[in-house]
MMTF fields as JSON, N, C-alpha, C and O atoms, coordinates in Angstrom:
{
  "mmtfVersion": "1.0.0",
  "mmtfProducer": "UNKNOWN",
  "numBonds": 511,
  "numAtoms": 512,
  "numGroups": 128,
  "numChains": 1,
  "numModels": 1,
  "chainsPerModel": [1],
  "groupsPerChain": [128],
  "chainIdList": ["A"],
  "bondAtomList": [4, 2, 8, 6, 12, 10, 16, 14, 20, 18, 24, 22, 28, 26, 32, 30, 36, 34, 40, 38, 44, 42, 48, 46, 52, 50, 56, 54, 60, 58, 64, 62, 68, 66, 72, 70, 76, 74, 80, 78, 84, 82, 88, 86, 92, 90, 96, 94, 100, 98, 104, 102, 108, 106, 112, 110, 116, 114, 120, 118, 124, 122, 128, 126, 132, 130, 136, 134, 140, 138, 144, 142, 148, 146, 152, 150, 156, 154, 160, 158, 164, 162, 168, 166, 172, 170, 176, 174, 180, 178, 184, 182, 188, 186, 192, 190, 196, 194, 200, 198, 204, 202, 208, 206, 212, 210, 216, 214, 220, 218, 224, 222, 228, 226, 232, 230, 236, 234, 240, 238, 244, 242, 248, 246, 252, 250, 256, 254, 260, 258, 264, 262, 268, 266, 272, 270, 276, 274, 280, 278, 284, 282, 288, 286, 292, 290, 296, 294, 300, 298, 304, 302, 308, 306, 312, 310, 316, 314, 320, 318, 324, 322, 328, 326, 332, 330, 336, 334, 340, 338, 344, 342, 348, 346, 352, 350, 356, 354, 360, 358, 364, 362, 368, 366, 372, 370, 376, 374, 380, 378, 384, 382, 388, 386, 392, 390, 396, 394, 400, 398, 404, 402, 408, 406, 412, 410, 416, 414, 420, 418, 424, 422, 428, 426, 432, 430, 436, 434, 440, 438, 444, 442, 448, 446, 452, 450, 456, 454, 460, 458, 464, 462, 468, 466, 472, 470, 476, 474, 480, 478, 484, 482, 488, 486, 492, 490, 496, 494, 500, 498, 504, 502, 508, 506],
  "bondOrderList": [1, 1, 1, 1, 1, 1, 1, 1, 1, 1, 1, 1, 1, 1, 1, 1, 1, 1, 1, 1, 1, 1, 1, 1, 1, 1, 1, 1, 1, 1, 1, 1, 1, 1, 1, 1, 1, 1, 1, 1, 1, 1, 1, 1, 1, 1, 1, 1, 1, 1, 1, 1, 1, 1, 1, 1, 1, 1, 1, 1, 1, 1, 1, 1, 1, 1, 1, 1, 1, 1, 1, 1, 1, 1, 1, 1, 1, 1, 1, 1, 1, 1, 1, 1, 1, 1, 1, 1, 1, 1, 1, 1, 1, 1, 1, 1, 1, 1, 1, 1, 1, 1, 1, 1, 1, 1, 1, 1, 1, 1, 1, 1, 1, 1, 1, 1, 1, 1, 1, 1, 1, 1, 1, 1, 1, 1, 1],
  "groupList": [{"groupName": "MET", "atomNameList": ["N", "CA", "C", "O"], "elementList": ["N", "C", "C", "O"], "formalChargeList": [0, 0, 0, 0], "bondAtomList": [1, 0, 2, 1, 3, 2], "bondOrderList": [1, 1, 2], "singleLetterCode": "M", "chemCompType": "L-PEPTIDE LINKING"}, {"groupName": "LYS", "atomNameList": ["N", "CA", "C", "O"], "elementList": ["N", "C", "C", "O"], "formalChargeList": [0, 0, 0, 0], "bondAtomList": [1, 0, 2, 1, 3, 2], "bondOrderList": [1, 1, 2], "singleLetterCode": "K", "chemCompType": "L-PEPTIDE LINKING"}, {"groupName": "ILE", "atomNameList": ["N", "CA", "C", "O"], "elementList": ["N", "C", "C", "O"], "formalChargeList": [0, 0, 0, 0], "bondAtomList": [1, 0, 2, 1, 3, 2], "bondOrderList": [1, 1, 2], "singleLetterCode": "I", "chemCompType": "L-PEPTIDE LINKING"}, {"groupName": "LEU", "atomNameList": ["N", "CA", "C", "O"], "elementList": ["N", "C", "C", "O"], "formalChargeList": [0, 0, 0, 0], "bondAtomList": [1, 0, 2, 1, 3, 2], "bondOrderList": [1, 1, 2], "singleLetterCode": "L", "chemCompType": "L-PEPTIDE LINKING"}, {"groupName": "CYS", "atomNameList": ["N", "CA", "C", "O"], "elementList": ["N", "C", "C", "O"], "formalChargeList": [0, 0, 0, 0], "bondAtomList": [1, 0, 2, 1, 3, 2], "bondOrderList": [1, 1, 2], "singleLetterCode": "C", "chemCompType": "L-PEPTIDE LINKING"}, {"groupName": "PHE", "atomNameList": ["N", "CA", "C", "O"], "elementList": ["N", "C", "C", "O"], "formalChargeList": [0, 0, 0, 0], "bondAtomList": [1, 0, 2, 1, 3, 2], "bondOrderList": [1, 1, 2], "singleLetterCode": "F", "chemCompType": "L-PEPTIDE LINKING"}, {"groupName": "ALA", "atomNameList": ["N", "CA", "C", "O"], "elementList": ["N", "C", "C", "O"], "formalChargeList": [0, 0, 0, 0], "bondAtomList": [1, 0, 2, 1, 3, 2], "bondOrderList": [1, 1, 2], "singleLetterCode": "A", "chemCompType": "L-PEPTIDE LINKING"}, {"groupName": "VAL", "atomNameList": ["N", "CA", "C", "O"], "elementList": ["N", "C", "C", "O"], "formalChargeList": [0, 0, 0, 0], "bondAtomList": [1, 0, 2, 1, 3, 2], "bondOrderList": [1, 1, 2], "singleLetterCode": "V", "chemCompType": "L-PEPTIDE LINKING"}, {"groupName": "SER", "atomNameList": ["N", "CA", "C", "O"], "elementList": ["N", "C", "C", "O"], "formalChargeList": [0, 0, 0, 0], "bondAtomList": [1, 0, 2, 1, 3, 2], "bondOrderList": [1, 1, 2], "singleLetterCode": "S", "chemCompType": "L-PEPTIDE LINKING"}, {"groupName": "GLY", "atomNameList": ["N", "CA", "C", "O"], "elementList": ["N", "C", "C", "O"], "formalChargeList": [0, 0, 0, 0], "bondAtomList": [1, 0, 2, 1, 3, 2], "bondOrderList": [1, 1, 2], "singleLetterCode": "G", "chemCompType": "PEPTIDE LINKING"}, {"groupName": "ARG", "atomNameList": ["N", "CA", "C", "O"], "elementList": ["N", "C", "C", "O"], "formalChargeList": [0, 0, 0, 0], "bondAtomList": [1, 0, 2, 1, 3, 2], "bondOrderList": [1, 1, 2], "singleLetterCode": "R", "chemCompType": "L-PEPTIDE LINKING"}, {"groupName": "THR", "atomNameList": ["N", "CA", "C", "O"], "elementList": ["N", "C", "C", "O"], "formalChargeList": [0, 0, 0, 0], "bondAtomList": [1, 0, 2, 1, 3, 2], "bondOrderList": [1, 1, 2], "singleLetterCode": "T", "chemCompType": "L-PEPTIDE LINKING"}, {"groupName": "ASN", "atomNameList": ["N", "CA", "C", "O"], "elementList": ["N", "C", "C", "O"], "formalChargeList": [0, 0, 0, 0], "bondAtomList": [1, 0, 2, 1, 3, 2], "bondOrderList": [1, 1, 2], "singleLetterCode": "N", "chemCompType": "L-PEPTIDE LINKING"}, {"groupName": "ASP", "atomNameList": ["N", "CA", "C", "O"], "elementList": ["N", "C", "C", "O"], "formalChargeList": [0, 0, 0, 0], "bondAtomList": [1, 0, 2, 1, 3, 2], "bondOrderList": [1, 1, 2], "singleLetterCode": "D", "chemCompType": "L-PEPTIDE LINKING"}, {"groupName": "TYR", "atomNameList": ["N", "CA", "C", "O"], "elementList": ["N", "C", "C", "O"], "formalChargeList": [0, 0, 0, 0], "bondAtomList": [1, 0, 2, 1, 3, 2], "bondOrderList": [1, 1, 2], "singleLetterCode": "Y", "chemCompType": "L-PEPTIDE LINKING"}, {"groupName": "GLN", "atomNameList": ["N", "CA", "C", "O"], "elementList": ["N", "C", "C", "O"], "formalChargeList": [0, 0, 0, 0], "bondAtomList": [1, 0, 2, 1, 3, 2], "bondOrderList": [1, 1, 2], "singleLetterCode": "Q", "chemCompType": "L-PEPTIDE LINKING"}, {"groupName": "GLU", "atomNameList": ["N", "CA", "C", "O"], "elementList": ["N", "C", "C", "O"], "formalChargeList": [0, 0, 0, 0], "bondAtomList": [1, 0, 2, 1, 3, 2], "bondOrderList": [1, 1, 2], "singleLetterCode": "E", "chemCompType": "L-PEPTIDE LINKING"}, {"groupName": "PRO", "atomNameList": ["N", "CA", "C", "O"], "elementList": ["N", "C", "C", "O"], "formalChargeList": [0, 0, 0, 0], "bondAtomList": [1, 0, 2, 1, 3, 2], "bondOrderList": [1, 1, 2], "singleLetterCode": "P", "chemCompType": "L-PEPTIDE LINKING"}, {"groupName": "TRP", "atomNameList": ["N", "CA", "C", "O"], "elementList": ["N", "C", "C", "O"], "formalChargeList": [0, 0, 0, 0], "bondAtomList": [1, 0, 2, 1, 3, 2], "bondOrderList": [1, 1, 2], "singleLetterCode": "W", "chemCompType": "L-PEPTIDE LINKING"}],
  "groupTypeList": [0, 1, 1, 2, 2, 3, 4, 5, 6, 7, 5, 8, 2, 3, 3, 9, 4, 8, 7, 10, 1, 9, 11, 11, 9, 8, 12, 13, 13, 12, 2, 5, 14, 11, 15, 1, 9, 9, 9, 7, 10, 2, 16, 2, 13, 8, 12, 17, 11, 11, 9, 14, 6, 18, 7, 3, 11, 12, 16, 8, 13, 3, 1, 12, 7, 12, 3, 2, 16, 12, 9, 5, 7, 17, 14, 16, 12, 1, 1, 9, 14, 7, 9, 8, 9, 9, 1, 15, 14, 5, 6, 5, 1, 7, 1, 13, 13, 6, 14, 9, 0, 13, 7, 7, 1, 5, 9, 14, 8, 10, 7, 18, 16, 12, 3, 17, 17, 2, 16, 16, 1, 11, 5, 16, 2, 2, 7, 10],
  "groupIdList": [1, 2, 3, 4, 5, 6, 7, 8, 9, 10, 11, 12, 13, 14, 15, 16, 17, 18, 19, 20, 21, 22, 23, 24, 25, 26, 27, 28, 29, 30, 31, 32, 33, 34, 35, 36, 37, 38, 39, 40, 41, 42, 43, 44, 45, 46, 47, 48, 49, 50, 51, 52, 53, 54, 55, 56, 57, 58, 59, 60, 61, 62, 63, 64, 65, 66, 67, 68, 69, 70, 71, 72, 73, 74, 75, 76, 77, 78, 79, 80, 81, 82, 83, 84, 85, 86, 87, 88, 89, 90, 91, 92, 93, 94, 95, 96, 97, 98, 99, 100, 101, 102, 103, 104, 105, 106, 107, 108, 109, 110, 111, 112, 113, 114, 115, 116, 117, 118, 119, 120, 121, 122, 123, 124, 125, 126, 127, 128],
  "secStructList": [7, 2, 2, 2, 2, 2, 2, 2, 2, 2, 2, 2, 2, 2, 2, 2, 2, 7, 7, 7, 3, 3, 7, 1, 1, 3, 3, 3, 6, 6, 3, 3, 3, 3, 7, 1, 1, 3, 3, 3, 3, 3, 3, 3, 3, 3, 7, 6, 6, 1, 1, 7, 7, 7, 3, 3, 1, 1, 4, 4, 4, 7, 1, 1, 3, 3, 3, 3, 3, 3, 3, 7, 7, 7, 7, 7, 7, 6, 6, 7, 7, 1, 1, 7, 7, 3, 3, 3, 3, 3, 3, 3, 3, 3, 7, 6, 6, 7, 7, 1, 7, 7, 3, 3, 3, 3, 3, 3, 7, 7, 6, 6, 7, 7, 1, 7, 7, 1, 3, 3, 3, 3, 3, 3, 3, 3, 3, 7],
  "xCoordList": [87.928, 86.183, 86.562, 85.933, 87.699, 87.549, 88.476, 88.299, 89.275, 90.175, 89.574, 89.968, 88.431, 87.38, 86.463, 86.313, 85.932, 85.065, 85.786, 85.256, 87.173, 88.34, 87.782, 86.97, 88.681, 88.66, 87.5, 87.786, 86.259, 84.769, 84.662, 84.105, 85.056, 84.608, 85.561, 85.076, 86.561, 87.36, 87.523, 88.233, 87.052, 86.494, 85.624, 85.412, 84.703, 83.309, 83.728, 82.925, 84.431, 84.427, 85.232, 84.868, 86.475, 87.204, 86.179, 86.012, 85.744, 84.859, 83.205, 82.63, 83.022, 81.921, 82.364, 81.635, 83.957, 84.49, 85.288, 85.894, 84.965, 85.594, 85.838, 85.136, 86.47, 86.489, 87.689, 88.866, 87.068, 88.454, 88.317, 87.334, 89.715, 89.463, 90.308, 91.408, 90.206, 91.05, 91.153, 90.294, 92.346, 92.775, 93.693, 93.475, 94.296, 95.006, 96.276, 97.245, 96.19, 96.928, 97.226, 96.656, 98.022, 98.347, 97.385, 96.635, 97.452, 96.344, 96.565, 96.934, 96.473, 96.816, 95.653, 94.914, 95.227, 93.798, 92.572, 91.986, 92.152, 91.166, 91.857, 91.454, 92.522, 93.316, 94.67, 95.823, 93.481, 94.044, 94.849, 94.585, 95.914, 96.815, 97.084, 97.413, 96.564, 95.923, 96.781, 97.124, 96.813, 96.788, 96.067, 95.404, 96.233, 95.256, 94.639, 95.453, 93.335, 92.683, 92.941, 93.649, 92.787, 92.677, 91.867, 90.945, 91.617, 90.019, 90.764, 91.958, 89.534, 89.642, 87.836, 86.82, 87.798, 86.905, 86.817, 87.537, 86.004, 85.987, 84.578, 83.485, 85.156, 84.175, 84.163, 85.126, 82.487, 82.347, 80.821, 79.753, 81.122, 80.333, 78.771, 78.453, 77.757, 76.31, 75.864, 76.211, 74.685, 73.507, 71.737, 70.738, 71.853, 70.337, 69.251, 68.112, 69.307, 67.956, 67.058, 65.946, 67.932, 67.889, 66.947, 65.892, 67.311, 66.894, 67.866, 67.61, 69.05, 70.261, 71.506, 72.195, 71.41, 72.984, 73.077, 72.431, 75.061, 75.369, 74.936, 74.504, 75.258, 74.551, 75.857, 76.153, 76.423, 77.538, 77.07, 76.23, 77.768, 76.628, 77.196, 76.301, 78.152, 79.105, 79.431, 80.089, 78.631, 78.687, 79.258, 80.455, 77.951, 78.331, 79.551, 79.391, 81.051, 81.611, 83.226, 84.359, 82.929, 84.011, 84.107, 83.258, 85.92, 86.411, 87.358, 87.754, 88.003, 88.46, 87.993, 88.845, 87.123, 86.638, 85.144, 84.359, 84.786, 83.454, 82.469, 82.819, 82.021, 81.053, 80.316, 79.418, 80.901, 80.409, 80.338, 80.589, 80.048, 79.26, 79.274, 80.034, 77.877, 77.415, 76.66, 75.455, 77.268, 76.635, 76.961, 77.936, 76.129, 76.398, 76.785, 76.78, 77.061, 78.127, 77.958, 78.936, 76.611, 76.805, 77.611, 78.005, 77.937, 78.644, 78.448, 77.354, 79.57, 79.008, 78.343, 79.122, 76.911, 76.281, 75.995, 74.99, 76.745, 76.709, 75.311, 74.555, 75.205, 73.91, 72.16, 71.113, 72.085, 71.428, 70.694, 69.732, 71.25, 70.363, 69.773, 70.454, 69.274, 68.232, 68.455, 68.009, 69.246, 68.939, 70.941, 71.487, 71.399, 72.77, 73.668, 72.951, 74.922, 75.37, 76.389, 76.387, 77.253, 78.047, 78.283, 77.862, 79.627, 79.869, 79.595, 80.087, 78.914, 78.864, 79.776, 80.824, 79.647, 81.387, 80.415, 79.228, 81.799, 81.054, 82.616, 83.686, 82.542, 83.495, 83.816, 82.941, 84.904, 84.911, 86.535, 87.674, 85.805, 86.93, 87.326, 86.621, 88.908, 89.627, 90.075, 90.624, 89.366, 89.664, 90.885, 91.944, 90.654, 92.395, 92.96, 93.939, 92.474, 93.009, 92.685, 92.986, 92.293, 92.56, 93.751, 94.476, 93.97, 95.27, 94.494, 93.455, 95.174, 94.816, 94.367, 95.285, 93.458, 92.757, 90.499, 89.771, 90.378, 89.181, 89.056, 89.947, 87.797, 86.87, 86.001, 85.46, 85.707, 84.19, 84.093, 84.877, 82.771, 81.906, 80.516, 79.979, 80.457, 78.645, 78.21, 78.929, 76.9, 76.573, 75.679, 75.51, 75.203, 74.809, 73.125, 72.796, 72.368, 70.973, 69.328, 69.322, 68.323, 67.241, 66.714, 66.098, 67.355, 66.687, 65.388, 65.227, 64.41, 63.134, 62.964, 61.99, 63.597, 64.0, 63.747, 62.715, 63.878, 64.338, 65.442, 65.431, 66.053, 66.779, 67.993, 68.194, 69.042, 70.258, 71.114, 70.85, 72.02, 72.642, 72.87, 72.916, 73.053, 73.192, 75.074, 75.855, 75.273, 76.846, 77.346, 76.776, 78.604, 79.358, 80.762, 81.246, 81.28, 82.534, 83.069, 82.246, 84.117, 84.919, 86.432, 87.204, 86.937, 87.799, 88.668, 88.126, 89.476, 90.606, 91.206, 91.921, 90.948, 91.644, 92.654, 92.265, 93.933, 94.745, 95.434, 95.73, 95.687, 95.624, 96.765, 96.849, 97.894, 98.998, 99.843, 100.706],
  "yCoordList": [149.854, 149.545, 149.196, 148.387, 149.881, 149.288, 147.792, 147.068, 147.487, 146.437, 145.265, 144.167, 145.47, 144.465, 144.261, 143.072, 145.019, 144.866, 144.395, 143.542, 144.742, 143.978, 142.399, 141.651, 142.278, 141.023, 140.076, 138.888, 140.377, 139.714, 139.535, 138.55, 140.242, 140.38, 139.305, 138.504, 139.268, 137.831, 137.13, 136.248, 137.014, 135.405, 135.063, 133.901, 136.059, 135.281, 135.222, 134.533, 135.548, 135.143, 133.521, 132.536, 133.921, 132.342, 131.346, 130.374, 131.344, 130.55, 130.212, 129.185, 131.602, 130.651, 130.538, 130.499, 130.461, 129.812, 128.336, 127.795, 128.042, 126.482, 125.321, 124.554, 124.583, 123.415, 122.324, 122.209, 121.668, 120.614, 119.384, 119.078, 118.862, 117.4, 116.542, 117.044, 115.39, 114.331, 113.633, 113.845, 112.561, 111.811, 110.468, 109.967, 110.024, 108.984, 109.278, 108.711, 110.732, 111.056, 112.46, 112.662, 113.4, 114.812, 115.804, 115.422, 116.851, 117.987, 119.131, 119.337, 119.594, 121.65, 121.671, 120.748, 123.525, 124.014, 123.379, 122.955, 123.282, 122.164, 121.217, 121.179, 120.796, 119.751, 118.17, 117.923, 117.62, 116.181, 115.379, 115.32, 114.789, 114.131, 112.715, 112.637, 111.311, 110.505, 108.902, 109.002, 107.903, 107.04, 105.985, 105.763, 105.139, 104.497, 103.425, 102.586, 103.335, 102.489, 103.291, 102.618, 104.085, 105.363, 105.627, 104.906, 106.71, 107.252, 108.558, 108.824, 109.386, 110.888, 111.167, 110.725, 111.736, 112.743, 114.572, 115.448, 114.474, 116.08, 116.138, 115.572, 117.017, 117.858, 119.079, 119.808, 119.455, 120.863, 121.482, 120.879, 123.39, 123.692, 123.443, 123.769, 122.765, 122.895, 122.793, 122.223, 123.784, 123.458, 123.006, 123.708, 121.682, 121.187, 121.717, 121.67, 122.093, 122.79, 124.076, 124.506, 124.49, 125.618, 125.245, 125.871, 123.676, 123.463, 123.432, 123.267, 123.65, 123.611, 122.308, 122.064, 121.964, 120.758, 121.29, 122.176, 120.131, 120.581, 119.126, 118.048, 119.639, 118.236, 117.921, 118.904, 116.858, 116.608, 116.692, 115.95, 117.822, 118.532, 117.454, 116.828, 117.039, 116.85, 115.049, 114.496, 114.481, 112.314, 112.229, 112.06, 112.409, 111.248, 112.04, 111.719, 113.133, 113.395, 112.907, 113.173, 112.347, 111.843, 110.183, 109.314, 110.303, 109.046, 108.63, 107.685, 108.93, 108.234, 108.263, 107.738, 108.614, 108.264, 108.019, 108.495, 107.056, 106.843, 107.433, 107.25, 107.687, 108.343, 107.283, 106.686, 106.944, 105.862, 106.184, 105.385, 107.168, 107.624, 109.28, 110.011, 109.534, 110.819, 111.384, 111.366, 111.656, 111.955, 113.194, 113.811, 113.69, 114.976, 114.178, 113.06, 115.411, 115.233, 116.167, 116.32, 116.771, 117.976, 118.184, 117.367, 120.046, 119.963, 119.969, 120.05, 119.88, 119.221, 119.857, 120.749, 120.21, 120.779, 120.451, 119.778, 120.829, 120.61, 121.168, 120.651, 122.351, 123.367, 122.694, 123.241, 122.03, 121.508, 121.906, 121.295, 122.881, 123.614, 123.173, 122.482, 123.376, 122.821, 124.263, 125.395, 123.493, 124.249, 124.343, 124.484, 124.196, 124.009, 123.631, 123.132, 123.907, 123.291, 122.074, 121.549, 121.639, 120.651, 120.922, 121.946, 119.348, 118.632, 117.921, 116.797, 118.358, 117.202, 116.818, 117.462, 115.652, 114.902, 114.097, 113.777, 113.837, 113.38, 111.858, 112.232, 110.952, 109.703, 109.62, 109.608, 109.579, 109.081, 107.667, 107.685, 106.525, 105.424, 106.184, 106.78, 105.797, 106.555, 104.733, 104.08, 104.444, 103.404, 102.91, 103.532, 101.492, 100.822, 101.402, 101.935, 101.672, 101.784, 103.659, 104.117, 104.361, 105.827, 106.093, 105.213, 107.66, 108.135, 109.661, 109.763, 110.411, 112.181, 112.617, 113.403, 113.136, 114.978, 114.581, 114.403, 114.641, 113.955, 115.618, 116.046, 116.898, 118.233, 117.413, 116.569, 117.771, 117.406, 118.925, 119.854, 118.785, 120.609, 120.096, 119.048, 121.017, 120.791, 122.073, 123.072, 122.031, 123.552, 123.274, 122.089, 124.197, 124.363, 125.039, 126.224, 123.978, 124.171, 123.63, 123.146, 124.012, 123.016, 122.403, 122.82, 121.158, 120.168, 120.395, 120.473, 120.516, 120.889, 122.056, 122.052, 123.151, 124.035, 124.33, 123.671, 125.109, 125.121, 126.189, 126.803, 126.342, 127.417, 127.059, 125.844, 127.88, 128.005, 128.004, 128.761, 127.08, 127.032, 128.445, 129.174, 128.761, 129.945, 129.969, 130.911, 128.827, 128.765, 126.962, 125.871, 127.452, 126.363, 126.056, 126.956, 124.615, 125.008, 123.591, 122.706, 123.523, 122.954, 122.469, 123.426, 121.356, 120.544, 119.733, 119.487, 119.552, 118.45, 117.453, 117.452, 116.672, 114.977, 113.972, 112.824, 114.287, 114.42, 112.841, 112.642, 111.828, 110.345, 110.36, 110.763, 109.634, 109.324, 108.564, 108.667],
  "zCoordList": [119.543, 119.079, 117.716, 117.034, 117.298, 115.483, 115.362, 114.382, 116.237, 116.013, 116.388, 115.995, 117.291, 118.23, 116.893, 116.614, 116.164, 114.682, 113.808, 113.096, 113.543, 112.526, 112.911, 112.366, 114.191, 114.241, 114.325, 114.174, 114.535, 114.4, 112.978, 112.495, 112.45, 110.868, 110.227, 109.428, 110.465, 109.879, 110.359, 109.877, 111.514, 111.791, 111.534, 111.187, 111.619, 110.395, 109.062, 108.431, 108.515, 107.416, 106.95, 106.307, 107.675, 108.213, 108.795, 108.059, 109.474, 109.759, 108.466, 108.103, 108.189, 106.924, 105.7, 104.709, 105.692, 104.621, 104.394, 103.469, 105.644, 106.187, 105.607, 106.267, 104.66, 103.707, 104.492, 104.149, 105.509, 105.909, 104.593, 103.919, 104.566, 103.456, 103.947, 104.175, 104.207, 104.495, 103.314, 102.458, 103.018, 101.779, 101.983, 103.086, 101.5, 101.604, 101.499, 102.004, 100.417, 99.644, 100.337, 101.41, 99.854, 100.573, 99.813, 98.915, 100.161, 99.573, 99.98, 101.136, 99.552, 99.065, 98.914, 98.574, 99.337, 99.067, 98.958, 99.954, 97.879, 97.199, 95.892, 94.729, 96.238, 95.59, 96.027, 96.382, 95.675, 96.747, 95.559, 94.358, 96.301, 95.332, 96.551, 97.735, 94.963, 95.867, 94.533, 93.355, 95.298, 94.099, 94.344, 95.357, 93.144, 92.447, 93.518, 93.903, 94.047, 95.19, 96.294, 97.043, 96.647, 97.479, 97.644, 97.263, 98.252, 98.97, 99.042, 99.18, 98.887, 99.118, 100.016, 99.481, 101.011, 101.344, 101.74, 102.22, 101.408, 101.405, 102.298, 102.275, 102.987, 104.332, 104.053, 103.811, 104.097, 104.014, 104.365, 104.26, 104.981, 105.994, 105.422, 104.278, 106.46, 105.78, 107.106, 108.141, 106.591, 107.831, 107.609, 107.766, 107.226, 106.372, 107.445, 106.98, 108.455, 109.111, 108.319, 108.625, 107.246, 106.289, 105.658, 105.555, 104.912, 103.771, 102.464, 101.271, 103.147, 101.853, 102.244, 103.234, 101.496, 101.208, 100.418, 99.858, 100.079, 98.822, 98.088, 98.497, 96.902, 96.123, 94.785, 94.107, 94.535, 93.374, 92.072, 91.563, 91.443, 89.816, 89.123, 88.556, 88.955, 88.203, 87.917, 87.036, 89.112, 89.206, 87.91, 87.679, 86.708, 85.476, 84.896, 83.718, 84.883, 84.36, 85.144, 84.742, 86.017, 87.019, 86.267, 86.067, 85.929, 85.706, 86.049, 85.367, 86.908, 88.247, 89.668, 90.384, 90.23, 91.197, 91.189, 90.369, 92.406, 92.79, 94.254, 95.42, 94.1, 95.01, 95.556, 94.962, 97.261, 97.894, 99.533, 100.435, 99.625, 100.865, 100.575, 99.942, 101.468, 101.6, 103.068, 103.317, 103.54, 105.169, 105.671, 105.242, 106.676, 107.687, 109.278, 109.793, 109.559, 110.695, 112.154, 112.886, 112.49, 113.291, 114.373, 115.206, 114.228, 115.083, 116.677, 117.236, 117.249, 118.898, 119.519, 119.855, 120.195, 120.689, 121.948, 122.176, 122.863, 124.701, 125.264, 126.086, 124.587, 125.441, 124.265, 124.61, 123.513, 123.267, 121.813, 121.348, 121.291, 120.702, 119.004, 118.246, 118.872, 117.359, 116.145, 115.954, 115.677, 114.072, 113.512, 112.418, 114.765, 114.655, 112.742, 111.875, 112.471, 111.389, 111.679, 112.792, 110.667, 110.973, 109.905, 109.367, 108.887, 108.188, 107.034, 106.928, 106.167, 105.158, 104.719, 104.719, 104.213, 103.687, 102.751, 102.822, 101.512, 100.282, 100.387, 100.868, 100.101, 100.475, 98.848, 97.982, 98.663, 97.199, 96.803, 97.267, 95.673, 96.502, 94.88, 94.066, 94.905, 92.969, 93.26, 94.147, 91.729, 90.727, 90.851, 90.932, 90.866, 90.047, 89.548, 90.072, 87.715, 87.15, 87.01, 85.908, 87.722, 87.61, 86.828, 86.367, 86.663, 86.64, 85.97, 85.318, 86.295, 85.961, 86.297, 86.528, 86.78, 87.261, 86.884, 85.908, 88.281, 88.314, 88.597, 89.331, 87.981, 88.659, 89.004, 88.289, 90.9, 91.59, 91.602, 91.796, 91.305, 91.58, 92.848, 93.208, 93.048, 94.411, 94.526, 94.531, 94.628, 94.003, 95.596, 95.885, 96.456, 97.911, 97.688, 97.716, 97.495, 96.71, 98.029, 99.161, 97.169, 98.162, 96.647, 95.666, 97.101, 95.854, 95.372, 94.154, 96.158, 95.288, 94.694, 93.941, 94.752, 93.755, 92.883, 92.758, 91.614, 90.557, 90.295, 89.228, 90.901, 90.92, 90.827, 90.844, 90.714, 90.494, 92.133, 93.068, 92.111, 93.945, 93.831, 92.841, 95.523, 96.104, 96.287, 96.151, 96.566, 96.407, 95.673, 95.648, 95.204, 94.203, 95.304, 95.991, 95.307, 95.351, 94.321, 94.083, 93.914, 93.045, 93.638, 93.704, 94.024, 94.32, 92.936, 91.859, 93.128, 92.183, 92.706, 93.708, 92.094, 92.194, 91.765, 91.553, 91.61, 91.351, 91.623, 92.801, 90.766, 91.03, 90.08, 88.92, 91.147, 90.44, 90.381, 89.509]
}
């Protein structure tokens, strides 16, 4: 019984911490390697039915990339459940004259509340 509880706990933690990324370069953990003129797409687990959404918190600090698209893709839901989560994504275009590193920061919050985010995530985009 203890093994079942432990397996369930580990699975729950891993499911809640999932971050999927894609890029024209390669990536390790929360670090992306890309090239000038390329693109980076960051996907983060989200559930907008709770009122929470990921917000790019440092867009004005970014020197190498521009945010070109932000959206949400719900998880496949064959049973018609309402209120299930999905992936919120942010697509960035790397500038043609880019070089070096940008640190991209996100906060998970309700935009109408004047409170700090309940969760934060940071990614590095390194242009070679």
